[in-house]
Every structure is written in structure tokens, then in C-alpha cells.
N, C-alpha and C positions, 0 to 999 in steps of 0.2 A: 504494499498499502506506500502509496505517495506522502510523504510525512506534510505535504505543501496541500494536500486536502483537506486536512483537519486544522480545525479551530478549537484551542483550548477555550474551556468557558467557566467561569469562576464567580461567587459569588462572596461579596465580601461586609462585613460589619467590622470594624478596630478587630484588622488583623496585623497590627505594626509589630508582633512578634512574630509571624509566620512570613506574610507573603513575601519579602523579600529571598527566601530561599527556595518558594515555590517557584518565583517567576524567574529565577535563575536558572532554572534545569527546564525554561521554555523557550529560550532563545532559539531554537531549531524553527519554531512556530510564525507562519508566514504573518500571524495575526491572531492576538490573545483578547477575549473579552471579558472583561468586570463589569459586573453588574453591583456596584456598592449600595449599602444602603444608609447614605448619608452619614459615614464614618466620622468620629470625633479625633483619632488619633493620628498619628502621622502615617496611618496606611497610603493614602493617597500621594503624599510626598514620596514616597517609597517608588509608589507605580512610577511615577513622572520620570524614574531614569530607567525605565524599559520604553524603548521606542517600538516595540512592537506591539503595545497595549493600548487599546482603546476603551474607556471608561464612561459607562451610561448609568446615571442614577436614579434609583426609583424608592419609592418609600416602600419598606416592609409590609405586606399583609398576611403573604403567604408562600410558604416554600415552592408549591406548585406556580402559582402565580410568579413568583420571582424566575423562576428557571424559565418558565414559558415566554417571559417578555425575553429572558437570556436569547432563547432558542431564534426567535424573531429577528434580533439581531445581525445574524450570523447567514452569510451567504454560500460556503463552503458546502460540498457535502459531506463529510464527516465533523462530527465532532466531539472533543473529546472535555465532558463535564467532570467539574474538580473541586474540591472543597479548597478553602483558602491554606489548609493543613499538609496536603497532598506533594508531596513529593515523584518527580518523576524518577526511574535510573534509565542507565545506559542497556542495560540488557533490556526492559521494556521497549526502549525506541527503536531496539533492534526487530526485536520479535515483532513488533507493529508493524515494521518498514519492509518486513520481509512477508505480510500476510497476501495474500493472492489478488490485485488491485480489482479485477471484475468477477469476484467471487457475487456469491447468491447468499453469502449472511449479509443481515443487514445491522446487528449489534453482537457485542462481546463483554463477557462479563470478565472483572479484572480483579483477581485478589489481593488481600492485602496482610503489609507488615505492620503491624500497630508499635509504635516506639513509644516508650517513658523515659522522658529526659534525653532524646535522641538516642538512645540505645533499643534497636527491634527486639522485640522480645519472640520467643521461639515461634507459640501458638495464642489465638487469644478466640475471642468468640464474634468479632466483626465479619461478616460475611460477604462474601463477594458482590460486586457490584456493576452494573450493566454501565458503566464511563463512556466507553466507546459505540457509538451507532451513526448509523444514517440523518440526515435532520428528517428525512420527508417520510420516516415512518416512526416518529417516536414524538409522543407527548407526555406532561408530567401530570400524575393525578397525588393529592395529598395520602397521606399513610400513616397516623397519626400525628405524632412529633416531626416528621420528615416527609420525606415525596417519594412515589413511586414512578418509574420509567413503564410507561405501558406500549411496546414496540411490536407494529402487527405481522414485522417480518419475522425470517430465521435469526436462530440467536446461536451465537456460538462461545467459545472459554480461550482466554488467553491464560497461560499459565506465568509469566511471570508476574513480580507484587508493583504495587504501587506502594510508596510507604505512609502511611499514617503517621504526623508526626508533630503534633500540636504544643506548641508553647505558649500558650495562655496563662497567664494565673490560675491558682488553685479558684480564687476566688470568683474569676469568670465562669471557669468552668460548672462552680457551684449555681452560680445563676441561670448558665446554661441550661442545665439538667433540671431545674425548678420548672422552668419554661416547658422544656421539654415532657415531663412528666404530669404536666396540666393536661396537654394535648394526647399524650397515650391514655392516660382516663378516661377521658372523653371519648376515644374510639372505643376502648375495653366494653364501657356502660354500655354505648348503644351498638355495638355489636351484637346479633346473634350469638348465643354459646356455641350453636354447632358450626359457626362459621369463624371461631375464634381460632387461630395457632393452638399447640398444644403449649406452648410460652404463656402464652396471654390466659391462656386457661388455667395454667400453674400462678399465674399474676393476680387472677383475679380470685384466687382462694387466698390472700393477704400474706398468710404467714411462712408460707416453706420457699418462696420465689429467693426472698436474700440469701438463705443460706445454702439454696441449691448451687446459686450462682458464684458464692465465694467459693464452694467446693470443686466447682466444676473450671472454674479459672486455674485455679491454684493448685487441683491434684490432676482432674482428667485431661487436662490443656498442660501441663507443665510447669505452670505459672513459679512454682516453688523452685524450678530450676533455673529462672531468670534472676535469683537472690531477689533484694529490696527491690528491684523495678517489677519484676512479677507480685510481691506482693500488693505495692503501692496499685497497679492494675485493679487485680482481686477486689482492693479494699476501694476501690472508686465504683467498680461495677457492682460489687454490694452497696456501696449506698446510695445507688441509685435506685436500688431494687427498694429500700428501706425508703425513699424518697416517695417512690410509686405507691408502695400499701400505704404509707401514710396518707398521701392524697387519698388513694379510695377508703382507707376507712372517713377521714372526712366527708367526701363526697357520698357516701352511706348516711352519714351522722345529719348533714343537712336535709337531704330529699328525708329524713324522716321528721322532717322541722313541720 
């Protein structure tokens, strides 16, 4: 696949700790599109250092609307959708470059290596994401706190990793998780039980999910072998599930009032 047919698309809001590392790995792209939600830190100052970047600003209302607005700003055949803490490496670029140009495939799932303070963990619970896709086949829809890409074409898998390396502060992470879990609670409570995933069915029980996630990350996924980086990740994921449980209890209590 010709890399010049691919436009990276990034959403930003106060990504000063991350955006420079991300953009430094995208200098191969003819154009990078950023949809910024009116950042108040130095994100846009950093972005100005990259001549291949075009910035559009839009007030954030939902992830799907923000991503779909970004899709409409792109003219290339292929899109590489990225968070502002994704790091593209040479191995991934080489694999993409060797994909068949005229393939019938319309989208590719790419796996992740999650990093804690810059150290890649051996295994995590972060699933592959359909990051590379043909523009004319795709649209984003909301799914809890995040979004899903709906692609009507044929989907395949890439073996090489994207590094997920978020360097924002713990305070910012806590702020974001609370916003995410409010949306996750709304999704879980509004979705019929028979349509929930196994994970969301367990979460709806409130008590078990935090302990299951902690054990899964630390033992079954081998986080303990990553030292304190693995413990940190396990505690992060457990805390997120505890926050979700608290929000579920809160929603249940207020619904009884």
C-alpha cells in the first residue's frame, strides 16, 4: 500500500505531554489531520512545528461526531485513525507498505502494546482496533464512553503493533475515567441484558468486576512479570472498574428516589 494514500487522523484536547512524540513518527504522511477540541495547553503550539499537519477546531459533543467530522475533512483513499498518545513504529509502517495496493480488504485491525511511563507491557486487556480503513466504507457510531467504526467492507488483521503511550498526569487520567464511566453506566443500564457482552454482564453485577480485572491483568496477562509497571496497570484497571461500580450503585440509588 502506498503510504501517500493514507491520512492519519487524530483527535486532541490538551495533549501537550503526548502530541510531539506522536507527530514525530508521522513525518512520512503527506498530510495529518487534527481535530482539536479547543485545547488550552501548549498542544497547538507544538503542532505548529509540523508542516504536514492541518488543524480543525470543533467543540466536543461526542466521540462519534468528532471522528465523523474528521473523516469529512480528508480526501485520501485510506485513513489511519489515532489517539494523540499512539506511537507508530517502523515495523508497522513496513507491514502497511507491503499490503497489496489493490486488495479487496477495506479495513485492518491493529493490535496494541500498552506502555506505562514509556515501558511496553508484555500483555494487556487493550483489544485491537480498526485503525486503518478506506474512507468511503466507514462511519463512526457511539459505544459507551468511546466509539466503534462501522465498516461495510471486508476486514483483515495487521500483526505489527501500535504503541499506546500516554504520558498525561494521573489527575488527568482520573478526570477522564470518571467521564468515561458515566457514559459506560448509561450504556450498560440502557442495553438489554441479552445484548450485553459477557464483560458488561459481569460489570452490571457490581461486586465482581474490579477483582476479576485485577487478577486478570496481574496474573493471567502476566502483569506481575512487568514489575511495578505491571502492578501500576493492574491498579489502574481495577480502579476504573471500582469507579464504574460506584457509578452503577449511584444510578441504582437515584432511580429508586
